[in-house]
N, CA, C and O atoms as a GROMACS GRO file, in nm:
protein
  332
    1MET      N    1  11.922  12.742   9.717
    1MET     CA    2  11.871  12.614   9.672
    1MET      C    3  11.745  12.639   9.588
    1MET      O    4  11.662  12.724   9.621
    2GLU      N    5  11.733  12.566   9.482
    2GLU     CA    6  11.619  12.578   9.393
    2GLU      C    7  11.491  12.529   9.462
    2GLU      O    8  11.495  12.434   9.541
    3ASP      N    9  11.378  12.593   9.432
    3ASP     CA   10  11.250  12.557   9.496
    3ASP      C   11  11.216  12.409   9.478
    3ASP      O   12  11.170  12.344   9.571
    4LYS      N   13  11.237  12.358   9.358
    4LYS     CA   14  11.204  12.217   9.331
    4LYS      C   15  11.285  12.126   9.423
    4LYS      O   16  11.230  12.032   9.482
    5ASN      N   17  11.414  12.151   9.437
    5ASN     CA   18  11.499  12.069   9.523
    5ASN      C   19  11.456  12.079   9.669
    5ASN      O   20  11.457  11.980   9.741
    6LEU      N   21  11.421  12.198   9.710
    6LEU     CA   22  11.375  12.218   9.847
    6LEU      C   23  11.247  12.138   9.873
    6LEU      O   24  11.234  12.073   9.976
    7MET      N   25  11.154  12.145   9.780
    7MET     CA   26  11.028  12.071   9.795
    7MET      C   27  11.053  11.919   9.794
    7MET      O   28  10.990  11.846   9.870
    8GLU      N   29  11.145  11.874   9.711
    8GLU     CA   30  11.178  11.731   9.711
    8GLU      C   31  11.236  11.688   9.845
    8GLU      O   32  11.202  11.582   9.896
    9ASP      N   33  11.322  11.771   9.901
    9ASP     CA   34  11.380  11.741  10.033
    9ASP      C   35  11.272  11.737  10.142
    9ASP      O   36  11.272  11.649  10.227
   10ILE      N   37  11.181  11.834  10.137
   10ILE     CA   38  11.073  11.837  10.236
   10ILE      C   39  10.986  11.712  10.222
   10ILE      O   40  10.947  11.651  10.321
   11LEU      N   41  10.955  11.675  10.098
   11LEU     CA   42  10.872  11.557  10.076
   11LEU      C   43  10.940  11.430  10.129
   11LEU      O   44  10.875  11.346  10.192
   12LEU      N   45  11.069  11.417  10.103
   12LEU     CA   46  11.142  11.300  10.154
   12LEU      C   47  11.145  11.298  10.307
   12LEU      O   48  11.131  11.193  10.368
   13LEU      N   49  11.163  11.414  10.367
   13LEU     CA   50  11.161  11.421  10.513
   13LEU      C   51  11.024  11.383  10.568
   13LEU      O   52  11.014  11.310  10.667
   14GLU      N   53  10.919  11.432  10.505
   14GLU     CA   54  10.783  11.398  10.550
   14GLU      C   55  10.757  11.249  10.538
   14GLU      O   56  10.695  11.189  10.627
   15LYS      N   57  10.803  11.188  10.431
   15LYS     CA   58  10.785  11.044  10.415
   15LYS      C   59  10.857  10.969  10.527
   15LYS      O   60  10.805  10.872  10.581
   16GLY      N   61  10.977  11.014  10.562
   16GLY     CA   62  11.051  10.952  10.671
   16GLY      C   63  10.982  10.970  10.805
   16GLY      O   64  10.977  10.877  10.886
   17VAL      N   65  10.928  11.088  10.828
   17VAL     CA   66  10.856  11.116  10.952
   17VAL      C   67  10.732  11.026  10.960
   17VAL      O   68  10.702  10.970  11.066
   18CYS      N   69  10.661  11.011  10.848
   18CYS     CA   70  10.543  10.924  10.846
   18CYS      C   71  10.581  10.781  10.883
   18CYS      O   72  10.510  10.715  10.959
   19ASP      N   73  10.692  10.735  10.831
   19ASP     CA   74  10.738  10.600  10.862
   19ASP      C   75  10.767  10.585  11.012
   19ASP      O   76  10.728  10.486  11.073
   20LEU      N   77  10.836  10.683  11.069
   20LEU     CA   78  10.866  10.678  11.212
   20LEU      C   79  10.740  10.680  11.298
   20LEU      O   80  10.728  10.603  11.393
   21PHE      N   81  10.646  10.768  11.265
   21PHE     CA   82  10.522  10.777  11.342
   21PHE      C   83  10.438  10.650  11.328
   21PHE      O   84  10.375  10.606  11.424
   22MET      N   85  10.437  10.591  11.208
   22MET     CA   86  10.362  10.467  11.189
   22MET      C   87  10.419  10.357  11.278
   22MET      O   88  10.344  10.287  11.346
   23HIS      N   89  10.550  10.343  11.278
   23HIS     CA   90  10.611  10.241  11.362
   23HIS      C   91  10.592  10.271  11.510
   23HIS      O   92  10.577  10.180  11.590
   24GLY      N   93  10.594  10.398  11.546
   24GLY     CA   94  10.566  10.436  11.684
   24GLY      C   95  10.427  10.394  11.726
   24GLY      O   96  10.406  10.345  11.836
   25ALA      N   97  10.330  10.414  11.636
   25ALA     CA   98  10.192  10.374  11.667
   25ALA      C   99  10.181  10.223  11.678
   25ALA      O  100  10.113  10.172  11.767
   26ILE      N  101  10.246  10.152  11.589
   26ILE     CA  102  10.240  10.005  11.591
   26ILE      C  103  10.301   9.950  11.719
   26ILE      O  104  10.248   9.854  11.776
   27GLU      N  105  10.410  10.008  11.764
   27GLU     CA  106  10.484   9.956  11.878
   27GLU      C  107  10.443  10.016  12.012
   27GLU      O  108  10.501   9.983  12.116
   28SER      N  109  10.344  10.103  12.012
   28SER     CA  110  10.301  10.170  12.136
   28SER      C  111  10.254  10.070  12.239
   28SER      O  112  10.185   9.973  12.208
   29SER      N  113  10.293  10.097  12.364
   29SER     CA  114  10.254  10.005  12.472
   29SER      C  115  10.131  10.053  12.548
   29SER      O  116  10.071   9.975  12.622
   30THR      N  117  10.092  10.179  12.530
   30THR     CA  118   9.973  10.229  12.599
   30THR      C  119   9.883  10.301  12.499
   30THR      O  120   9.926  10.344  12.392
   31ASP      N  121   9.756  10.313  12.537
   31ASP     CA  122   9.660  10.381  12.449
   31ASP      C  123   9.697  10.527  12.428
   31ASP      O  124   9.682  10.579  12.317
   32ASN      N  125   9.744  10.595  12.533
   32ASN     CA  126   9.780  10.736  12.520
   32ASN      C  127   9.894  10.756  12.421
   32ASN      O  128   9.889  10.846  12.338
   33VAL      N  129   9.995  10.674  12.431
   33VAL     CA  130  10.110  10.684  12.339
   33VAL      C  131  10.066  10.648  12.198
   33VAL      O  132  10.104  10.715  12.102
   34HIS      N  133   9.986  10.544  12.185
   34HIS     CA  134   9.935  10.502  12.054
   34HIS      C  135   9.857  10.617  11.990
   34HIS      O  136   9.878  10.648  11.872
   35GLN      N  137   9.769  10.679  12.065
   35GLN     CA  138   9.688  10.789  12.012
   35GLN      C  139   9.775  10.909  11.972
   35GLN      O  140   9.749  10.974  11.871
   36ALA      N  141   9.877  10.937  12.051
   36ALA     CA  142   9.967  11.048  12.019
   36ALA      C  143  10.039  11.022  11.886
   36ALA      O  144  10.051  11.112  11.803
   37PHE      N  145  10.086  10.900  11.866
   37PHE     CA  146  10.152  10.867  11.740
   37PHE      C  147  10.053  10.869  11.623
   37PHE      O  148  10.088  10.915  11.514
   38LYS      N  149   9.932  10.820  11.645
   38LYS     CA  150   9.831  10.822  11.538
   38LYS      C  151   9.798  10.964  11.497
   38LYS      O  152   9.786  10.993  11.378
   39THR      N  153   9.785  11.053  11.594
   39THR     CA  154   9.756  11.193  11.564
   39THR      C  155   9.872  11.257  11.488
   39THR      O  156   9.852  11.327  11.389
   40ALA      N  157   9.993  11.232  11.535
   40ALA     CA  158  10.112  11.286  11.468
   40ALA      C  159  10.124  11.230  11.326
   40ALA      O  160  10.159  11.303  11.234
   41LEU      N  161  10.095  11.101  11.309
   41LEU     CA  162  10.100  11.040  11.176
   41LEU      C  163   9.998  11.105  11.083
   41LEU      O  164  10.030  11.137  10.969
   42ASN      N  165   9.877  11.125  11.131
   42ASN     CA  166   9.774  11.187  11.049
   42ASN      C  167   9.815  11.328  11.007
   42ASN      O  168   9.798  11.366  10.891
   43ASP      N  169   9.869  11.405  11.100
   43ASP     CA  170   9.916  11.540  11.068
   43ASP      C  171  10.028  11.536  10.964
   43ASP      O  172  10.029  11.617  10.871
   44ALA      N  173  10.122  11.443  10.981
   44ALA     CA  174  10.233  11.431  10.886
   44ALA      C  175  10.184  11.386  10.748
   44ALA      O  176  10.235  11.433  10.646
   45LEU      N  177  10.087  11.296  10.744
   45LEU     CA  178  10.030  11.252  10.616
   45LEU      C  179   9.962  11.368  10.545
   45LEU      O  180   9.973  11.383  10.423
   46ASN      N  181   9.890  11.450  10.620
   46ASN     CA  182   9.826  11.567  10.561
   46ASN      C  183   9.929  11.664  10.505
   46ASN      O  184   9.910  11.720  10.397
   47MET      N  185  10.038  11.685  10.578
   47MET     CA  186  10.143  11.774  10.530
   47MET      C  187  10.210  11.717  10.405
   47MET      O  188  10.238  11.789  10.310
   48GLN      N  189  10.236  11.586  10.406
   48GLN     CA  190  10.296  11.521  10.290
   48GLN      C  191  10.206  11.537  10.168
   48GLN      O  192  10.254  11.563  10.058
   49ASP      N  193  10.076  11.522  10.188
   49ASP     CA  194   9.979  11.536  10.079
   49ASP      C  195   9.980  11.678  10.023
   49ASP      O  196   9.973  11.698   9.901
   50THR      N  197   9.989  11.776  10.110
   50THR     CA  198   9.994  11.916  10.067
   50THR      C  199  10.120  11.944   9.985
   50THR      O  200  10.113  12.009   9.881
   51VAL      N  201  10.233  11.895  10.032
   51VAL     CA  202  10.359  11.914   9.959
   51VAL      C  203  10.351  11.846   9.823
   51VAL      O  204  10.390  11.903   9.721
   52TYR      N  205  10.300  11.722   9.821
   52TYR     CA  206  10.286  11.650   9.694
   52TYR      C  207  10.196  11.728   9.598
   52TYR      O  208  10.231  11.745   9.481
   53ASP      N  209  10.081  11.775   9.646
   53ASP     CA  210   9.989  11.849   9.560
   53ASP      C  211  10.056  11.972   9.499
   53ASP      O  212  10.038  12.000   9.381
   54LYS      N  213  10.132  12.044   9.579
   54LYS     CA  214  10.201  12.164   9.528
   54LYS      C  215  10.306  12.126   9.424
   54LYS      O  216  10.321  12.195   9.323
   55MET      N  217  10.378  12.016   9.448
   55MET     CA  218  10.479  11.972   9.352
   55MET      C  219  10.413  11.925   9.222
   55MET      O  220  10.461  11.957   9.113
   56ALA      N  221  10.305  11.850   9.234
   56ALA     CA  222  10.235  11.799   9.116
   56ALA      C  223  10.178  11.915   9.034
   56ALA      O  224  10.183  11.912   8.911
   57ALA      N  225  10.125  12.017   9.102
   57ALA     CA  226  10.068  12.132   9.031
   57ALA      C  227  10.174  12.206   8.949
   57ALA      O  228  10.143  12.265   8.846
   58LYS      N  229  10.298  12.203   8.996
   58LYS     CA  230  10.407  12.270   8.925
   58LYS      C  231  10.476  12.178   8.824
   58LYS      O  232  10.569  12.219   8.755
   59GLY      N  233  10.429  12.053   8.817
   59GLY     CA  234  10.491  11.957   8.725
   59GLY      C  235  10.620  11.899   8.777
   59GLY      O  236  10.698  11.843   8.700
   60TRP      N  237  10.645  11.912   8.908
   60TRP     CA  238  10.768  11.864   8.968
   60TRP      C  239  10.758  11.720   9.016
   60TRP      O  240  10.857  11.663   9.061
   61TYR      N  241  10.642  11.661   9.006
   61TYR     CA  242  10.622  11.522   9.048
   61TYR      C  243  10.534  11.455   8.944
   61TYR      O  244  10.416  11.427   8.968
   62PRO      N  245  10.594  11.430   8.827
   62PRO     CA  246  10.512  11.373   8.718
   62PRO      C  247  10.473  11.228   8.747
   62PRO      O  248  10.550  11.152   8.805
   63THR      N  249  10.355  11.194   8.706
   63THR     CA  250  10.307  11.056   8.719
   63THR      C  251  10.262  11.006   8.583
   63THR      O  252  10.231  11.084   8.493
   64GLU      N  253  10.260  10.875   8.570
   64GLU     CA  254  10.215  10.814   8.445
   64GLU      C  255  10.083  10.742   8.470
   64GLU      O  256  10.058  10.690   8.578
   65GLN      N  257   9.999  10.742   8.369
   65GLN     CA  258   9.875  10.666   8.375
   65GLN      C  259   9.909  10.519   8.349
   65GLN      O  260   9.975  10.487   8.250
   66ALA      N  261   9.864  10.432   8.437
   66ALA     CA  262   9.889  10.288   8.418
   66ALA      C  263   9.802  10.236   8.304
   66ALA      O  264   9.688  10.278   8.287
   67GLU      N  265   9.859  10.145   8.227
   67GLU     CA  266   9.783  10.084   8.118
   67GLU      C  267   9.674   9.996   8.175
   67GLU      O  268   9.697   9.921   8.271
   68GLN      N  269   9.555  10.003   8.117
   68GLN     CA  270   9.442   9.926   8.167
   68GLN      C  271   9.470   9.776   8.162
   68GLN      O  272   9.422   9.702   8.249
   69THR      N  273   9.544   9.729   8.064
   69THR     CA  274   9.574   9.586   8.057
   69THR      C  275   9.659   9.542   8.176
   69THR      O  276   9.640   9.432   8.228
   70LYS      N  277   9.752   9.626   8.219
   70LYS     CA  278   9.834   9.594   8.336
   70LYS      C  279   9.751   9.596   8.463
   70LYS      O  280   9.769   9.511   8.550
   71ILE      N  281   9.660   9.690   8.474
   71ILE     CA  282   9.571   9.697   8.590
   71ILE      C  283   9.486   9.570   8.598
   71ILE      O  284   9.472   9.510   8.704
   72ASN      N  285   9.429   9.532   8.485
   72ASN     CA  286   9.345   9.411   8.481
   72ASN      C  287   9.426   9.286   8.516
   72ASN      O  288   9.375   9.197   8.584
   73SER      N  289   9.549   9.279   8.470
   73SER     CA  290   9.635   9.165   8.500
   73SER      C  291   9.660   9.152   8.650
   73SER      O  292   9.653   9.043   8.705
   74VAL      N  293   9.689   9.264   8.714
   74VAL     CA  294   9.714   9.262   8.858
   74VAL      C  295   9.586   9.225   8.933
   74VAL      O  296   9.590   9.147   9.028
   75LYS      N  297   9.474   9.280   8.891
   75LYS     CA  298   9.344   9.246   8.954
   75LYS      C  299   9.319   9.096   8.947
   75LYS      O  300   9.281   9.033   9.046
   76GLU      N  301   9.340   9.039   8.829
   76GLU     CA  302   9.316   8.896   8.810
   76GLU      C  303   9.409   8.813   8.897
   76GLU      O  304   9.366   8.715   8.957
   77ARG      N  305   9.533   8.852   8.904
   77ARG     CA  306   9.631   8.778   8.984
   77ARG      C  307   9.590   8.777   9.132
   77ARG      O  308   9.594   8.672   9.197
   78PHE      N  309   9.552   8.892   9.185
   78PHE     CA  310   9.517   8.900   9.326
   78PHE      C  311   9.381   8.840   9.356
   78PHE      O  312   9.361   8.785   9.464
   79SER      N  313   9.288   8.848   9.263
   79SER     CA  314   9.157   8.788   9.288
   79SER      C  315   9.169   8.636   9.283
   79SER      O  316   9.096   8.565   9.353
   80ALA      N  317   9.262   8.584   9.202
   80ALA     CA  318   9.284   8.439   9.196
   80ALA      C  319   9.348   8.389   9.325
   80ALA      O  320   9.323   8.276   9.366
   81GLN      N  321   9.430   8.470   9.390
   81GLN     CA  322   9.495   8.430   9.514
   81GLN      C  323   9.394   8.423   9.628
   81GLN      O  324   9.410   8.342   9.720
   82GLY      N  325   9.292   8.508   9.623
   82GLY     CA  326   9.193   8.511   9.730
   82GLY      C  327   9.090   8.401   9.718
   82GLY      O  328   9.015   8.377   9.812
   83ALA      N  329   9.085   8.335   9.605
   83ALA     CA  330   8.984   8.231   9.583
   83ALA      C  331   9.021   8.100   9.647
   83ALA      O  332   8.946   8.003   9.638
   0.00000   0.00000   0.00000
């Protein structure tokens, strides 16, 4: 398997794990269980960030710069909703 495909698979798995741990933390019935899920979520988020950084450094996860006009439009829309 090509390295890029392997990294994409790992990243998708980490995202899924983060989702499961987040829901586990939200639905926890005791403080001990809640803390265990929070710790696991934090560890998984750190791992996801590391995988993303490695992919981005190799150009395997390209991103686009958002246009400032679009950013301003979204800001205005949400600031108007809060007023």
